[in-house]
C-alpha positions as CSV (number, residue, x, y, z in Angstrom):
1,M,-29.5,-35.4,-15.9
2,T,-28.3,-38.6,-17.5
3,T,-24.9,-40.0,-16.6
4,S,-23.6,-39.3,-20.1
5,Y,-24.1,-35.6,-19.4
6,F,-22.5,-35.5,-16.0
7,W,-20.0,-33.0,-17.2
8,R,-22.7,-30.3,-17.7
9,K,-22.9,-29.7,-13.9
10,S,-19.3,-28.4,-13.7
11,Y,-19.7,-26.6,-17.1
12,R,-22.7,-24.7,-15.8
13,A,-20.9,-23.9,-12.6
14,A,-18.1,-22.3,-14.6
15,L,-20.5,-20.3,-16.7
16,L,-22.5,-19.1,-13.7
17,E,-19.5,-18.2,-11.5
18,T,-19.6,-14.5,-10.8
19,D,-16.4,-14.4,-8.7
20,R,-13.7,-14.0,-11.3
21,T,-11.0,-15.2,-8.8
22,K,-12.8,-18.6,-8.5
23,M,-13.6,-18.9,-12.2
24,E,-10.3,-20.4,-13.3
25,Q,-10.7,-23.4,-11.0
26,R,-14.3,-23.9,-12.2
27,I,-13.1,-23.7,-15.8
28,Q,-10.3,-26.3,-15.1
29,T,-12.7,-28.6,-13.4
30,A,-15.2,-28.4,-16.3
31,E,-12.5,-28.9,-18.9
32,S,-11.2,-31.9,-17.1
33,E,-14.6,-33.5,-16.9
34,I,-15.3,-32.8,-20.6
35,H,-12.0,-34.3,-21.6
36,N,-12.7,-37.3,-19.5
37,R,-16.1,-37.8,-21.2
38,R,-14.5,-37.4,-24.7
39,L,-12.0,-40.1,-23.7
40,I,-14.8,-42.4,-22.7
41,L,-16.7,-41.7,-25.9
42,S,-13.6,-42.5,-28.0
43,Q,-13.0,-45.8,-26.2
44,D,-16.4,-47.3,-26.1
45,H,-18.1,-45.4,-29.0
46,S,-21.0,-44.5,-26.8
47,G,-22.9,-41.2,-26.7
48,T,-24.6,-39.4,-29.5
49,D,-23.5,-37.0,-32.2
50,A,-25.4,-34.3,-30.3
51,E,-23.4,-35.0,-27.2
52,R,-20.1,-34.9,-29.1
53,A,-21.0,-31.6,-30.6
54,A,-22.0,-30.2,-27.2
55,L,-18.7,-31.2,-25.8
56,V,-16.8,-29.4,-28.5
57,Q,-19.0,-26.3,-28.2
58,A,-18.6,-26.4,-24.4
59,L,-14.8,-26.4,-24.7
60,Q,-14.9,-23.5,-27.1
61,V,-17.1,-21.5,-24.7
62,L,-14.8,-22.3,-21.8
63,R,-11.7,-21.1,-23.7
64,I,-13.5,-17.7,-24.3
65,L,-14.5,-17.5,-20.7
66,Q,-11.0,-18.3,-19.6
67,I,-9.5,-15.5,-21.7
68,D,-12.1,-13.1,-20.4
69,A,-11.4,-14.1,-16.8
70,A,-7.6,-13.8,-17.3
71,R,-8.0,-10.3,-18.8
72,W,-10.2,-9.3,-15.8
73,V,-7.7,-10.6,-13.3
74,E,-4.8,-8.8,-15.1
75,R,-6.7,-5.5,-15.3
76,N,-7.4,-5.7,-11.6
77,R,-3.8,-6.3,-10.8
78,G,-2.9,-3.0,-12.4
79,G,-1.4,-4.6,-15.5
80,T,-2.7,-4.8,-19.0
81,A,-3.6,-7.8,-21.0
82,A,-3.5,-8.2,-24.8
């Protein structure tokens, strides 16, 4: 894994987390690392178009995962989610 793709480790951890109660923290960690990488790319213009696209796609996937996890937690609390 190259240093420019360091964010992928936390991204994979969020995707592979099976404990929905731990998923939110994993998602937040991954989002933070992705945002940090995007900031670095915007400041020094490093990275590739492929990495930039991967970062955008990863954020989209994490948002979907976050919604799914929140719905699961809500259902298991006895409430209902939209």
